N, C-alpha and C positions, 0 to 999 in steps of 0.2 A: 504494500500500500504506500502510496505517496502522500505527502503532506496535504495536498489539496483534497484528496479523497477523504482523509480523516476529518478535515474541516467541514466537508459537506455532510458527513454523517453526524457530527456534533451539531451542526445547524439544524438538521432534520429532527434530531432528538430534542433539541431545545424548543423547536416549534411545536412538537407533539406535547411536551410537558407544559408549555405555556398555554396551549389551547385547552388541554385537560384542566388546568387550574382555572381558566376563565369559565369553562362549562361548570365546574364545581361551584364557583362563586355565583353563577346564575342560578343553579339549583338551590343553593342555600338562601339566595335572595327571594326566590319564589316560595320556598318553604317557610320563611320567617313570617311573623305576624300572627294575627288571629285567624284561626280556621274553625269555623263553627259547623257542626254536623247535627242535623235535626232528625229525630226519630219520633214516630207517631204510633200511638195505640188508640184506635178509633172506638173500640168498645171496651174501654178501660174500666177496671173495678178495683177498689181498695178494700182488702179484707185483712183480718188479723189485728192483733193489738186491742185497742179499745173499741168496743162495738159502736160507741157514739161517733166514731170517726170513719166508719165504713160507708162507702159510697158506691153507686153503680151508675152505668150509662154516662161515662166520662170520655172526653177526648183528652188524652194525656200526651203532652209534648215534652220530649227530653232533648236538651241541647247539650252537646259535648264540645268543649274547646280543645281541639286537637293541635292547636298552634303553640307558639312559644311566648305569647304575650297575653296579658289579661285584657278583658273588656267589661263594659257595664251593660247588663241587660236592663233596658229602660222601660219596656212594656211588651205585653203579649197582645197580638192583634188577630182579628178574623176578617177576611175579605171575601166578598162574593164577586167573581169576575170570570170572564172567559179565559181559557188556557193561554191564548196568545198574548194577553195583556201582561202576563208575568214577565215576558221577555222584552217589553218596551224599553227603549233606551233614549237618551237625549234629555233635554231640559224638562220635558213634561212628565217623565217617569211613569210609573204605573198609575192607572186610573180605575180603581175598583168600582163596580156598580153600587155596592154597599160596603161599608167598612165599620168595624166594631173594635173597641178597645176593651180588653178584659182587665179591669183594675185589680182584681183579687184572684190571681191564677194559682194560689197555693191550695194544697189539699187540706181538708179539715184537720184541725189539731196542730197545724204547722204555723210558724210565724210568717208574716208577710215576706214575699220574696222578690218584690219589684220596688225600686231598683235593686239590683244585686250585682256585685262584682263576680265575674266568672274567670277564675284563674286557669292557667294552662292545666290540662289533664283533669279537669273537674267537670261535673255535670250540674245542670239546672233543670228542674222539673216544674212544669206548669200544667194546670188542669183547666179545661173548658167544660163548663156544665151546660147541658142542653136546655134550651128554653123554647118549648113548643109554641108559646105565645108570641115569640119574636121571629124565630126561624123554625118553621114546621119540620123541615128535613135537612139536616147537615150533609147527608150522604148522596147529594145529587151529582157530585163531581165538579161543581162550580165553586166550591168553597176552599179557601186556603187559610191555614193558620201559621203563625210564626212569631218571631220576636224582632224587636228593634234593638240595635246595639249602638253604643256610643261611638264606635270607630267607623261607622258606615252610614251613608244617607238612606240607602234602600233597606227594607226589612228582609230578613231571611225567611223564606216561605216554604211550606210543604203542603201538597194537595191532600185534602181529605178525600179518600177514594169513594167511588160509587158503591152503594150497597149491593151486594150480590143477592140474587133472587132467593127467597126462602123456600119457594115451592117450584116444582117443575112446570114448564110451560104446558098449556093445555094440549092434550093429544100425545104427550111424551110418556113412554113406558119405561119402567125401571128394568134393569138387567135381570134375567131369570123369570120374567113373566111370560 
């Protein structure tokens, strides 16, 4: 090997190492900050412990901070809107048909949890109680629930799924008949 060949190999090696370091910095930049993940139980129930605190027919929202920075959960919301409205961008943001704020999303027997600081690797739980007099059916597929956080202008939302049929359609036979 001549001196110029060794210099070429060293330059290629340095370029690969530098590019790898840059990509690693990009990855850590994208992974840093608050990363909220929402989980939903649509037919939630609280049992056990004190019978006074048992509840049925709840929509329970669990928010997990998978990031490396804390945030403040400021409120829990419920929106009625078409699915495409959720992805609206620009200065007008989302425009729900109806919007509701849940001022007391805690389960019975627990202290108020809004506003609440959500540290990294911690969970926040909120409950939405059904009100037939205001919303006859939450399970139409048009409702979204979520939380508003201090680090972001848009709420984090998750769709409340449509209710599956309790009975078989007319004319359907079960297997084995």
